[in-house]
N, C-alpha and C positions, 0 to 999 in steps of 0.2 A: 340465583341459580348459576352454577358455573357454566361458562360458555365454552364451546369447543367447535372447531371446524367440522368435526364429525357429529352430526345431530344425534346419533345413537348414544354418545357419551353424555348428552344432556339429560338422559333418563336415569343416570346413575346418581346415587346419593353420595355426599361428601366422603363418608367412610369407605365406600366402594372405590371411589377415585383414589383415595389415599392408599388403599390396599393394592390396587393395580399398579400404581406408581412405584410403590415399594418393591413389587415383584418385577419391575422393569418392563411391564407390558404397556404402560403409558409414560409419556414424558410431559412434565409440567412446563409449559411454554411461558406462562405468566400467571399471576393470580387469577384463578377461575377459568383458565384456558389450558386444555390438554390435547395432546396428539397421540395416536397410536405409535408405539415405538418405531415401527417400520416407516412411518410417514414423517418422522422428525429428521430434518436434514443433518448430516454429519458435518458438512462444511460450515465453519463459523459464519461466513458471510451469508450463505443460504439460510442458515438458522435465524440470522438476524432479520432477513426478509420475512420469514414466517412470523417473527415477533412483531415486526412493523405491521404486517397484515392483521394480526390479532389486536393490535393496540390502536391503529388508526381510527376505527369507528368510535372509540371512546374519547378521542381528543376533541377539545372545544373548537368552535369556529375560529378562523384566523390562524390556526396552527399550520406551520410549514416544516416539513422534515428537513433537518439541517445537519451540519457537522458530520459525525461518523455515519449516521443513518443515511444522509444524502450521499456520502461517499460510496456506500454499499450500492445504492440504487443507480449511481452513475458508473459503477464498475471500477472504482478506484481502490487501491490497496488500503487495507485497514489492519489494525492490530487487535487482538482479542479484547483488551480492556476498553477499546472504543465501542464495543458491541454490547456492553452490559445494559445500557439504557437506550431506549428510543429517544433520540435527540430532536427537539423541535425548537423553532424560533417563532416568537410572537412579537408583533410590533408594540404591544402594550401589555401592562401587567407587571408581575414580579417573577424574576428568575427563581427556579426552585428545582429540587429533585424530590420526587415522590414515587415510591414503588419503582417501576422500571422506566419512568419517564423523567428526562432532564429537560427543563424548559429554559431557554435563553430568551432574553428580551433585547431586541435591537430593531431599528428601522428596517423595513423591507420595501425596496422599490419594486414597481410592477415588473420590470425586466430582470429582477433578481429571483423570480419565482417561475418555475416551469412545471409541466406535468409529466410524470413518469409512471407508467402503468396505472394511470388513473389517480395518482396521488400528487399532492402539491409538495414540491421539493425545491430547495434553493438551487439556483442555476449552477452549472459547473464553475463559472467564474466566482460567484459568491461562495460556493463550497470550498474552493481552493483557498480563498482569502480567509474564510473562517477557520479552516484547519491550520493555516499559517499563523493565525492569532492564538490558537489554542494548544497546538501540539509541539513537542520537541522538534528542533530544526530538521533532523534527519527524516522523521516521519512526515513532516509537512512537505519536504522536498520530494519524497517518494510519491506522495499523492499528486503533487503538482507535475512532476515528470510524466506520470501516467496520463494525466489530463491532457498535457501537450501532445503525447503520442496519439491520443484519441481525437485530436483535431482542434483542441482549444487554442484560440488565437492569443499570442503573447501580448499583443497590444491591448486586447480586451482585459487581460489581467491587470495591466497598469491602470486602466480606467477603474477597475474594481478596487484597487488599492486607494485611488483618489477618493472614491465614494466612501471608503472605510475610515478616512482621516478622522482622528480624534477618538476612535474606539479603543478600548483596552487591547493591547497586544498587536497593534497595527505595525509597530516598528519591527517586531519579530516576523510578521507576514512579509514585510518588505525585504528582510534578509533572505527569507525562504524563496521568494519570487526571483530575487537576483541570482540565485544559484540554480534555477531550473534549467534542465536540458533534456529535450525529448530523446536524445540518443541513448540515454540509459535505459536498458531494456527490461529491468526488473527492479522491484523495490530494494533488493539488497545491493544491486549496483548503485542505486541512488544513495543508499546509506553509506556505502563505501566511499562514494565521491565526496560526501559531506565530511567524513572522517579524514580523508586525504587533504581536503581543503583546510581543516583545522590544524593538521600536522604541517602545513606549509609545503605540501607535496602535491599540489593540484596537477593532474595529468595534463600533458600538452595536447593529447588527442583521445577521443573516445571511439570505440569500435575500430581500433587501429588495425589496418591490414598490413601483413608482412608478405612480400613477394620475393621470388627468387630472381636470379640474373636474367631469366627469360620472361620476367613479368608475370609468372604464374602465381596465383594466390596460394600461399602456404598455410596461412592461419589468419584468424581475426581475433583480436584480444579486446577485452572490456576497456582497458586503459593502456595508454602508451606515453612513455617519456622518451621522445625520439633522440634528444641530445645525449641521453644516457644509454641508448639502445636497450631499454628495459620495458617489459610488458607486465601488466598487472591483470589478474583474473580472480574474480570472486567465484568460488566453487560452491555449488549447491546441487542437491539431487534433482531439482527441477531442470537445471541446465543439462544434465546428462539425459534426462527424458526428452528434451527438445532435440538432442543430437541423434536420437534413435531413427534409423531407417527401417522400413518394413523387414521383419525377420530378425532384427538386431536385438540383443539383450543389453541391459545397462552395463554389464561387464564388457561386452564388445565395444560399447561407446567409450568406456574409460580407457581401454587399450588403444583405441584409435586416437583418442585425445592425447595419450602419452606419445604416440608416434608423431603427431603434429608438433608436440612440444620439442621432441628431439630434433625434428627438422628445423624448427625455429632456432634452437641453440646452435645447430650447425651453421646457421647464418649469422652467428655471433650476437644474438639477442639474449638477454637475461630474462628469466620468467619468475615472477613472484606470485604465488597463489595464497589465498586466504579464505577462511570460512567465517561464519557468524561469530564464533567465540573470539576470533582474532580481533574483531572490531571492538570488543570489550577490553582489549589490551593494546591500545593504539600505539604506545611508545615502543612496544616490541615489534609491531608491524612497521613502524617508522624505521627502526634499526635494520630490519630485514631489507626494506626497500633501499636504504642508503648503502647497504653492503652490495646490493645488486648494481646500484649506480657506479660504485667504485670498480666493480668487475667490468661493467659495460664500457667504461671510459679509459681502460688501460691501453 
């Protein structure tokens, strides 16, 4: 019989569930599990939590939520393709993907398992190391930066790497951990920092403050190259949302940000802005930054 968080749906026959799903009144969460359309979370991470809740009772003993599923439960940034499967780690057995479950097999020490909302989950340290082993570098760094911002101890991460010695992907995890920096305030700032590192243009400062002759704060930028008097900013809609004060509109925030940028340029600083698509064209971004360097050092 199909399962559902809403017991009334359990009374429906399969063809009725299919009809209501086709009409958009129900959302299929996983095989045999449905939600009323209004109860299904729109946010991908929140929807994954619903998927985890529906799947957890079906998992065998010894299962521990890990990788992308653990990242969601720890509040770390994730990408949509990490959320297709409920990811678990077991200390024994065979790794496999079946339905919406991806099973990893690896040793799990007692201190690598914690409880979150009544569920067994890999610890933040183990989660960051596992993501470092499995994900592209920029995504692993984004998750690790967020974990550091949430209070994860960097020394504990080094111990986690030692515990993972010999496992597939541990060299990639070491590279990711070496690049972590809690000062990056969003996943896309983290991704930008990795791109800049690959381009040989690692910034000399993060969250760089520009002050006027009277030491008044004029602006704070995501990235700074002080010797070139150049600032870098990742632009995203979320950033402008954070800038809003009560009563302000996004357009007001954009105008105010433009005024801050003009004030920064008046102090002989160059400003380079980029968006997500620019990170897919790194050489073009590199050329823009180098042009700003030349202007800034004239």
